[in-house]
N, C-alpha and C positions, 0 to 999 in steps of 0.2 A: 386481514392478514396481509402483510407486505409482500409484494412480488419482487423477487430478486433474480437477476440473471448473472450467472458466472460465465464470463466471456471465454469461449473456447477458441484459442488461437494457436493450439498445438503445444502449449506449455504444460508441464506436468502439474500434479497436485490438484487437479480439478475436482476430483470426487471427494477428497478429504475436506476441501473447502465447501463443497456442496452439502456434505453431511453435517458439517459444523453449523452452517447457516440455517439449514432446515431444523436442526436440533433446538435452536433458540427461537423458533417460531415463525419462520418465513416460508412462503411458497417459493420453491427454487427450481430454476431451469438452467441447464448447461447448454449453451448454444453460441454460435457465431452469427446468428440471424440478426441483421441490423435493426429490423423493425422491433423485434422482441427486446433487443438490448436498449433501444432508445425509449421504448414505452414502459419498461419496468420501473418500479419505484426506486430500486437501487441496482447499481451495477458493480460487481466485484471483478477486479482485474488481478488474477493471481500471476505467479511467475516463479520459476526455478531454473537454475542453470546459468548459461552465459547471457550477458546483456545483448550482444549482437544477435544471437539466435532468437531471443525473445522479441526483439524489435522486428526482425525479419518476419516472424510469425504474426506479430500484431499488424504489420503493414499488409500482409497477404490477405487479411480479412477486413481491411479498412478500419481496424480497431482505433487508430489514432483519430479518425474522423468521428467515430462513434463517441469516443471520450470527449472530444472537442465540442461536439453538438450537444451532448448532455450538459456539459459544464456551462455552455453558452446559455442554456435554458434554466440553469440553477438546479439541475437534476443530480442527485448524489452519486458519487463514484468512490469506491474503496479500493486502493491498490495494496497488494500484499507482496512483500519481499522484492523480487525483481520487478513485480508489477508496480512497486513504488519507485524503484530506481529508474524505470523508463519514463517516468513523469518529468524527470529533469532534462536539461538541454542536451546532455551528452554523457556517454559512459566511456571509460578508457580501461581496456583489459589487454594485458601483454603488449602494451604500446600501440594498440589499435584503437582508434577513436570512432565511436558510433554515435550518430545523431539520435537523440531521444525525441519524445513528443513535444518537449519544450513548454509544458504547462508550468513548470517552475524553473527559474534560472539556476545554473550551477552544474557541477560535474560530479559524477559518481566514479570513484577510483579506489585503488587498493588500500585497505586499512594498514596503518603503520602499527604493527603489534608483533610481539615475539612469537606468538602462535596464531597462525592463520591457516584455515578458516576459523572464524569465531563461531563455535558450534556448542550449543548448550543453553542453559538457563541463565538469565541475567535480569537485573533490575533496571528500571528506567527512571528518569527525572521528568515528570510531567508538570505543565503549568497548573496552578491552582484552579484556574477556570476552564480546564480541559473538559469537554463533553465526552470525549472518547474514553478517558480514564476515570470518569466520575464514579465515585463509590468504591474505587480500588485503593487498597493500602499502598503506602510508599514502598513497602518491601515485597509487593507482588512481583512475581518472576514470569518472564516470557521466553519462549523458545526461539533462538536465533540459529540460522545456518547460512553464513555468508562470508565472503572474503573482501567484498567491495561495499562501499557505502557513500552516502553524501556526508562529507566531513565538515561541511559548513552550510549555513543557511543564508541565502542571499536576497530573499524577498522580504523587504522590511515593512511593506504596507499592503493593505487590501482594501476591499470595498468598505464603506462605513458599516461598523458593527461586525465586520468580518476580518479583523486583524488575524494574521496567521498565528497559530498556537503550535509551538515546536517542542517536541519531547526528545530528550537526549539519553543516550546510553554510553557506556565506556568500555572499550576493549583495546588496550594499548593507547588509545586516544578517544576523545569524544567524537561521536557521530550521531547523525539524525536517526532516531529510533522510530519516530512517528511525526506526522504533521496533520494539522486541521486547517484548511484554508477555504472558507466558504463551503461549497458542496463537495470539495475534493479533499478526502481524508486518505491517509495511507500509513502503513506500518512496515518497518524493515523486518520485524520478527513475524512469525507465523501464529496468528491467534488461533487457528484451527488445530494447532499442535500444543497449545499453551494451557490445557486443562481448564479449570474453573475460571482462572483469570482471563483467559482468552475468550471463553464463552460469555463472561460478563461484558467484555469489551465489544463483542459482536452484538450483544443485546443493546448496548448503548448506541451503536451505529444504527440498528434497526429502529430504535426509538426516535432517531433524528430524521427518518425518512418522511 
C-alpha cells in the first residue's frame, strides 16, 4: 500500500483530499512534518483561497524546500488547485505579485472570462499519452473552483523521456488544467470533488508512485 502525505500548511480542503486518496487505496497522513513528507511514496500539496496566503503558509512550514527536495530525488508530488498554482514562478492577484516556488516558469493571473470565478464541471483536453488521464473518456468532467490560472505553458523541454504533458480546459479562454512533468504532476481542478472521474485520476497517480 502506497504511503501518501497530504501537506498541512494551513490551507483548507485537507480532509476531503485525505478521504479521497485513502478511498482509492493509499495509507494517508495529514502532516507538516518534513521527515514524513520527504519519506512518503507520494506528497499531495492541496490549496484553496488566495495565492499569497497559500504561499505564506507553505513558506511557514518549509514546504517549498520539501517540494524541491522531493523533486530533486525524483519523488512524486501532486499539486491540487492553488497547490498547482504555487508551483509556478509567480501569482498576480488584485495587482499584487507574489513569488511562487518556481518549479515551473510562468505566471498565474486572472482568467479573462465573462463569468469569474470558473465554478462547476468542465471537460479537459488531455494528451493521448497522458498517464494522469489514462482510461478516462474525452467527455469526463472535473470540478473547478477558481478565478486565476496559468494561461500559458512556458516549459518546452524536460529530462529525456520526461517531456511535459499539458492538459487544457476552456473558460473564456484556454488555461492549463493539469500538467505532468517528471515526478511533478498537478491539477487546477479538484479531483477529490470530481466523483468517479476524480477517483480514477487519483488511482492513476497512485499507480505511478
